[in-house]
C-alpha positions as CSV (number, residue, x, y, z in Angstrom):
1,M,0.0,0.0,0.0
2,S,3.0,2.3,-0.6
3,E,1.1,4.4,-3.2
4,A,-1.7,5.2,-0.8
5,K,-2.2,8.8,0.2
6,L,-4.1,10.1,3.2
7,T,-5.7,13.5,3.0
8,K,-7.5,15.2,5.9
9,T,-11.0,16.5,5.1
10,R,-12.1,17.9,8.5
11,L,-12.1,17.7,12.3
12,R,-15.6,18.0,13.6
13,A,-17.4,17.0,16.8
14,G,-14.4,15.2,18.1
15,V,-13.9,13.1,15.0
16,W,-10.9,13.4,12.7
17,E,-11.9,12.6,9.1
18,G,-9.9,11.9,6.0
19,V,-9.8,10.1,2.7
20,L,-7.3,7.4,1.9
21,S,-6.7,7.1,-1.9
22,G,-4.9,4.5,-3.8
23,A,-5.6,1.3,-1.8
24,A,-7.2,-1.4,-3.9
25,D,-8.1,-3.6,-0.9
26,Q,-9.7,-2.5,2.3
27,P,-6.8,-1.1,4.4
28,E,-6.3,-1.9,8.0
29,L,-5.3,1.2,9.9
30,E,-4.1,1.9,13.4
31,V,-4.0,5.3,15.1
32,L,-1.5,5.6,17.9
33,L,-1.3,8.2,20.7
34,L,1.8,7.9,22.9
35,G,2.3,4.4,21.5
36,A,-1.2,3.2,22.4
37,P,-3.9,2.4,19.8
38,I,-7.0,4.5,19.7
39,A,-10.3,2.5,19.6
40,G,-13.1,3.0,17.1
41,V,-11.1,3.8,14.0
42,S,-13.2,3.1,10.9
43,V,-12.3,2.7,7.3
44,V,-15.2,2.5,4.8
45,S,-15.2,2.4,1.0
46,I,-16.5,5.5,-0.7
47,P,-19.3,4.5,-3.2
48,E,-18.5,5.2,-6.8
49,R,-14.8,6.1,-6.0
50,A,-12.8,2.9,-6.5
51,G,-9.7,2.9,-4.3
52,D,-10.9,5.7,-2.0
53,W,-11.7,5.0,1.6
54,A,-13.3,7.3,4.2
55,V,-11.3,7.2,7.4
56,R,-12.8,8.3,10.8
57,V,-10.9,8.6,14.0
58,P,-12.9,9.4,17.2
59,I,-10.8,11.4,19.6
60,P,-11.2,10.1,23.1
61,A,-11.9,12.7,25.8
62,D,-9.1,11.4,27.9
63,A,-6.7,12.3,25.1
64,L,-7.5,16.0,25.5
65,S,-5.1,17.1,28.2
66,E,-3.0,20.1,28.5
67,G,-0.2,20.3,25.9
68,V,0.4,18.9,22.5
69,Q,-1.0,15.5,21.5
70,T,0.1,13.9,18.2
71,F,-1.8,11.1,16.7
72,L,0.0,8.8,14.2
73,I,-2.1,7.0,11.5
74,C,-0.3,3.8,10.4
75,D,-0.9,0.9,8.1
76,C,-1.2,-2.2,10.2
77,G,0.2,-4.5,7.5
78,T,3.4,-2.6,6.8
79,G,3.7,-0.4,9.9
80,A,4.2,2.6,7.5
81,Q,3.0,6.0,8.8
82,L,0.4,7.4,6.4
83,G,-0.3,10.6,8.2
84,Q,-0.7,12.4,11.5
85,F,-2.7,15.1,13.2
86,T,-1.9,17.2,16.3
87,I,-4.2,18.7,18.8
88,I,-3.0,21.6,21.1
89,T,-5.1,22.2,24.3
90,G,-4.7,24.2,27.4
91,V,-1.5,26.0,26.3
92,A,-1.5,29.8,26.0
93,M,-0.2,30.9,22.6
94,E,2.8,32.6,24.1
95,N,4.1,29.1,24.9
96,D,3.4,27.8,21.4
97,I,6.4,27.2,19.1
98,R,4.6,29.1,16.3
99,A,4.1,32.1,18.5
100,E,7.8,31.9,19.6
101,M,8.9,31.7,15.9
102,D,6.8,34.8,15.1
103,L,8.3,36.7,18.0
104,M,11.8,35.7,16.9
105,R,11.2,36.9,13.4
106,A,10.0,40.3,14.7
107,E,13.0,40.6,17.0
108,L,15.4,39.7,14.1
109,D,13.8,42.4,11.9
110,M,14.2,44.9,14.7
111,L,17.9,43.9,15.2
112,K,18.6,44.1,11.4
113,R,17.1,47.7,11.3
114,A,19.2,48.7,14.3
115,F,22.4,47.2,12.8
116,R,21.8,48.9,9.4
117,R,21.3,52.2,11.2
118,H,24.5,51.8,13.2
119,C,26.4,50.9,10.0
120,L,25.1,54.1,8.3
121,E,25.9,56.3,11.3
122,T,29.5,55.0,11.7
123,A,30.4,54.8,8.0
124,G,32.5,57.7,6.7
């Protein structure tokens, strides 16, 4: 199933949904959180779309705890990772890596302007 591609369609009402394309036979998927499998994963063929499968992953309430939780979607037969999704809960944005990167970019821009100004003032 190496040619299979998993595409997220939505996350709604506590269920992650996606489409797995390119699998001729019914795939057997496993979703892991911290190395433990998530129960209730379903893979159903999509009518009139040969080789496409609707994937649904219910997110257990006990998986929603403070911090970052990454779910790995794997092929049970090969062990290959087909995709992943991450849920961030209870963490203020100032502690989020994306916010940190944005802050670093802003500070770098400020530093570049100050350095250029210093170079102009001290040149000649």
